[in-house]
N, C-alpha and C positions, 0 to 999 in steps of 0.2 A: 600788518595788524590794524584793524579798524579803529578809527578815532573814537574817543569817549564822547557820547552824545548826551546833552542835557536838554530836556524837552520843554523848556519855557516856564518852569516853576517860578523863577525869579521875576521874569518880565511879564508873565501872564499871557504871553503870546503862544499860539499854536504853531510851534516850530515845524512839526511834521508837515502840516498843511502848507506852510510857507515854502519849505524845501520842495515839496511835490509840485507846487504851482510854478516855482522857478525852473524846475527840471522839465516841466511840460514844454516850456519855451525852448529849452536847450535841446529837447528831443526832436524838434521839428525837422532838422536836417536828417536825422536817423530815419524818421518816418518816410521821408522822400527816398532814401536809399532802399528801404524795404519795398516801396512802391516800384522803384526802378527794377529791383530784382524780380518782383511779381510779373512785371510786363515782359521781361526776358523769358521767364518760365512759361507764360501764356503763349508768347510768340514761338518758343521752341515746341510746345505741345501742338500748336496750330500747324506748324510745318510737318510734324510727325503724323498728324491726321491726314494731311495731304499725301504724304508718302505712302501711307497705308492704302489710300484710295488708288494711287498709281500702281502699287504692288498688286492689289486685287485685280485691277484691270489687266495688268500684264499676265497674271496667272490665268485669267479667263481666256486671253488670246492664245496662250500656250496650250491650254486644255482643249480648245475648240478649233484652232486653226493651224497650229504649227504642223500637226500631222494632217495632211489634206484629207485623209480618210475620215477624220472626225467631222469634216465639213462637206465633202463631196458625197452627197446622199444618193444612194441608188435604191431602186425598188424592183421587186420581182413578183410576178403573179403566176398562179397555176390554174388551169381550167378545171382541175379536179384535185382539190386540196385533200380529199379523203384518201387519195391514192398516192399523190406526190405533192409534198409541200416544199416550198423554195424560199431562199433568202438571198438577197443580192449583197455581195461584198463590194468594197470600194474599187476592187480591181475588175469588176464586171463592166461590160459595155452594152450598149443598146442592141438587143437581138431578140429574135423569136425562134424558139426551138420546139421540137416535138420529141417526146420520150414515151416508149412503151415498155412496161415492166413485165418480164416473163417469169422471174423468180426472185423472191426476197432472200436476203442473207439470214441465216439462222445459226444459232450456237450449236456447238458439238455437245452431245449428251451421252451419258452412259449409266446403266443401272446394274447393280451387282446381282448375284444369285441370292436366294433367301439364306439369311445368316442364322446360325443356331443359337442366337442370344439376343439380348436387348441392348439399348444404348448404354446401360450401366455395366454390361458384361466386360470383363477384362480380356485382352487379346490372348493372354496365356491360357485362360480357361477355355478358349474357343479352338486353340491349336496347341496340342501337347508338345509339339516339336519346337514351339516358339518359347525358348527359355532364356535367350540372351537378346540384348538390344540389337536392332537392325537399322541401318541407315539406307533409306531408299531414295534414289535420285529420280525425280519425276520431270518430264519434259512436257511443256504446254505451249500451244500455238498462241501468239500474241496478236494484237491489233495491227501491227506493222508487217505481219506475214512471217516473222521469224519465230523460232522456238526459244523459249527460256527454260533453263534447267535450275532446279533447286533440290538440295539434299535435305531430307527430313528424317529425324531419328524417332523411332517408335520403340516403346518398352513393353515387355510382357505385362506389366502392371497397368498400362494405359487401357482406358475403356474405349468403346466405340465412339462415345461422345468426345473423347480426347482426340481421336483420329479426325473427326469432323472439324473440331476447333483448329487443329494444326493445319489442315488443308485450307480452311477459310482464311487463316491468318498468314499464310505463306504469301510470297510475292509472285505467285504463278497466275494470278487473276482467274482463279477458278472458284466455283461455288460447290459446296458439299452439303448434303442433308441426309439424315437417317430417319426412316419412318419405323417406329416401333410396331405399328399395325401390320405392315407387310414384311417388316424386318429386312428391308433392303436399303442399300446405300446408293444415293444418286449423286452424280458428278456432272457438272456442265461448265463450259467456258463462259466467262463474263462478256467476252466479245463475240462477234459473229465471224463466219467465213470458214473456208476449208483450206487445207494445206495445198501448196503448189503441186505436190505429188498426190495425185488423186487417190492412190491406194494407201496413203499414210494416215495414221490416227492423229487426232488433234491433241490428245492427252494420253501419255503412256508412261510405264515404268521403264526407265532406261537401264537402271542397275539396282542391285540390292546387295549389301554386305552380308546379310544373313537371310532370314526367311522373307520371302515376298508375300506379305500378309494380304495384299490385294488379290493375289491368286489363290493362296491357300485358305484364307478365312472368308473373303468376300466373293470369291469365285468369278472374278472378271475374266473374260475370255482373252485369248492371245490374238495378236494381229501384227501389223507392220509399223516400223518406226518411221521417222521423218525421211529416211533415205529409201524407204520401201523394203527394208530388210525384215523378214518375218520373225516371230518368236517372242515378241514383247507383250507384256500384260497391258491391254488397252483399257483406259479408264473412261475415255469419252471420244466419240467420233461422229461422223455424219454431218459435220458442219457444212453449210452451203454458202457460196458467194451469191451476192445479188447479181442478177443478169437482166440486162435491159438494152434497148436500142435507142440511141440518141442521134437524131438527125440522120437516120439510116445506117448508123455505125453500131454494130453489136459490141457491147462492152461488159466487163465484169468488175465488181468491186467487193472487197472482203466485208465491208460494212454497208448498211442501208443508208448511211449518211456520208456524203462525199462532195467534193467541190470540183467543178469543171468550168473553166473560163470565168471564174469569179462568181459563179452561182452555186450556192450550197443546196444540194438536193437531199431530201429525206424521203426514202421510199416506204410506203405504208401498206400497199396492196398490189397484187398482180392486176394488170389492166388488159382489157380486151380491145380497147381502141387507144390511139395515141392521145397523150396529154400535152396540151400546148403550154409552154412556159415562156413568158415574156419578161425581159429585163429592160429597164429604162432609167433615165435620170429622174430622181425624186425632186422635181422642180419645186413642189410645194414645201418639201422639207428644207430645201436650200434657201428658199425665200424666207421661211420662218427663222432660219439660223442667221441670215443677213439682217433681218429685222431686229433680232435679239442683239446682234453686234451694234447696230445703229443706236438702239435704245441705251445700251451700256456706254457707248462712246458719248452720246449726248448727256447722259447722267454725269459722266466724269467731267467733261468740259464745262457743264453747267455749274458744278461744284467749284471748279478752279476759277471760273470767271466771277462767281459770287465772291470768292475770297479776295481777288485782286481789285474788285470794284466796291467792296464793302466800305462804308463810310467810317472815318475815324473820329471818335468823340473825345477830343482832348480835354474837355471840361469834366470828364468822368474818369479820374485817376483811380487806381485800386484803393479800396477802403482800408483804413487802418483798423486795428482791433478795437480801439476806443470808439470809432465811428460805427462799427458793426453792433456794438453793445446797445446803441440807441436806435437801431432799426429792426424791422420785422424781417423774417426770412424772405418774404415776397419782395420787400423793398431791396434787400441785398441782391436777390436774384436779378431783378430788373436793372439795378445799377451795374452789376458785373457784366450783364449782357451788353450794355453800352461800353463798358470799360474794355471788354475783349474785342469789340468790333474794330475792324480795319487794321488789325495788326500786320496783315500781309498785303495791305493796300498798295497796288502798283508794283508788287514784287517782280523783280526782273527774271528770276529763275522760272517762275510760273508763266509769266507773260511770254518770255522767249520760247519756253517749251510749247505753249499753245500755238504760237506762230509756226514753229517747226512741225507740229502735228498737222496743221492745215496744209503745209507744203507736202508732207508725207502722203496725204490723201490725194492730192491732185497733180502730183508730178507723174510723168509717164513711167511705166515699168518697162525697162529695156529687156531685150532678149526673148520676147514672146513671139515676135514675128512681125511682118509688115502688114499694114492695113487690117489690123485685128484689134480686138478689144484690149486695151492696156491701161485704161484709167477708170476710176470709179464713175465719173460722169457719163462715160460711154455705155454703162449699163444701168443708168438711172438713179445714181446716188449723188446728190448735190447738196450745197449748203442752202439753208433757208434764206429768203430775201430780207428777213427782218434783221436789222443791224444789231438790235439789242440781244439777239439770240447768241451772239458770240461765236458763230460758226457751227451751229448745230446742223446735223444732217437730216435730209428728207429723202424719201424714196418715191420714185416714179415706178409704181408696181407694174404697169404695162410694159415699160421699157426693160425693166429687170427680168420679167418673165420671158420676153422675147429673146433677150441675150442668153438666158439659161437654156432655153429650148433650142436655140440655133447653134450655140458654141459654148457649152458649159465648161469645157476644158480651159478655155481662155479666161473665163471669169475666175475659175479656181486658181489658175496661175497668177493672175493679176493680184489676187488677195494673198496667196500662200507661198508663192515661189521663193525659194531660198537663193540668195545671191549676194552680191558685194558691190561696193562703189569703186569705180576706176577713175583715177585723176590723171591729168596731163602732167608728165614729169617736169616740164618747164614752167608752166603757168600755175599748176596746182588746181586748175579748174576741173570740175567733175565732167567727165566725158561719157560716162555710162553708169547707170544705177539699176542693176538687175534684181535688187531686193523687191520682194512683193510688199504690198501695203502693210500687211501685218508685221513683217520683220522690221520695216521702217518705224512703225509706231513703237514696237518693242525697244528698238535701239534708242529712240528719242526718250521714251519713258525711263529706261535704265539710266540714261544720262541725267535726267531730271532728278531721279532718286539719289544718284551719287552726289550731285551738287547740293541737294537739300541735306543729305547726311553730313556733308562737309560743314554746313551751316548750323544744322540743328541736331546732328548726331542720331544715335539710336539708343534705346533704353540700356543697352549693354555698354555704351561708351562712357568713358570718364570725361570730366569737364575739359580736360586739356586736349581732347581729340576733335573738338568742333568749335567754330568761332563763337557761337552764343554761349557755349560752355566756358570759354575763356573770359567772356564779358561777365558771366555770372560769378566766376571765381574772383574777378577783380572787384565786383560789387561786394561780395561776401567778405573780402579782405578789408574793404573800406568800412563795412558794418562792424567788423571785429575791432578795427582801430578806433572807430567812433565810440563804440561801447566802452572801451577802456578810457577814452577821454571823458565820457559822461561819468564814469565811476570817480575819476579824479575831480571833476567839477562838483559832484555831489559831496564828496569828502571835504572839498574846500568850503562849500556852503556850511556844512555841519561844523567845521572848525571855526568859521566866522561866528556863527550863531552861538556856538558853545562858549567862545571867548566873550561874546556880548553878555551871555547869561552869567558867566562867572564875574564879569565886571559889575553887572547890576547887583549880583549877590553880594559882592564885596562892598559896594556903595550902600546897600541896604544895611549890611552889618555895621558899617561905620556910622551910618545915620542913627541906628538903634543905640550904638555905644554912646554917641554924643548926646542923644536924648536922655539916655540913662544918667550921664554925667551932669547934664543941666538939671535934670529932675532931682538928683541927689543934693546938688548945691542949694537949690531953692528950699528944700525941706530942712536944711541945717539952719 
């Protein structure tokens, strides 16, 4: 229960102001605790910002270098793009090839006879014998050279438009269209190529539980099934394989697009003369990717070095709420900029991580071979001579280009090789490290992230899961305890002033009583 407060009526003093002034002095230690808490929170947030930068760089390395195909750039050119276009895949090798195209792959097609109705006509109206549902199993040649079968049910009440829709929505990879002008149904395969059995149709009716509407209503002719057996209703045939001669070897492919030796070919036209296709390492593309890597690495270590070198301004503690009330927003911003500065100055996690990253870059990558490129410096990437740069990388473009042109595989392995550390079982010393530079950097970065999380946690962590969180919890407990003490102190002040007021009030009452007594005696 709060004590009764008397506000200075007897003494004439402003008790509220007196208590407030006294409590300001009492609250000074509390303000320092709040400032201490704020510093811990700023430090925690600064660590988490660093962790985000590390995580972003790690993701960049994964996306661009963990799969060597994302880095090992290849290029291919065609002497006649109008007839043969090409694309180099990562598995291609430097080569010069000639290709002559004698036939393009085409889709199988089929056209019905003229139908005695339009797209809105029902099947039952076009064939009086079709009075019950029929399930027709259709077989269609697929892109992989196999036949796929699917059973489709048709009803007498279905229209021709319904037939077209059911064919197009099937999983057979065929296209169907009905033209009301000619009153004919056209069917074609979505892919190209012919059956391995030259006499077989590419799309045909394998069986029907009732009326075969494609024969009775649409008038498709009969032909051979996939095994060459006659007597099935043929819906589409005449598909052709692509035929070409590559480096003197005659070949066929079901599609006009195919891959041979890491080069993706797309045939567009028959050729009368050979087309020259050249595949080579995309040196310019790889230089651009390495330049991007260097820039992102330099950006990261620049940010890390800035943090551990940042000056600490101890004369700029966090502002209290009372101090902020007397300042402009710009003044607050400038003050807090100084107050937040240097919170990670000289941090061991970051500085040790930076040192390890430099070792990662310049240690030899084992397992690539003897007398070969196996360090960054050997293909033109070194640290700048400026000490203040903190180990930023620079590129000798001439040396890098020479290395990529002479032995791109070794450059790629040095950067992207997956490996492990081997240590001597007795001494514990590293005897071999076959990890490529990217894997080393990623291992170091992951270690830094883990150590920072132990210290500063993640947004999903509770305070007892990281060291700064434990410090924050301790300060928060101190704040709670001190706030209770302040409440007790304020109550004590009020009790004292209330007692004083009551004493003065009693004295005033006694004085008035005595004056009244003396005044009464004199008047008698």
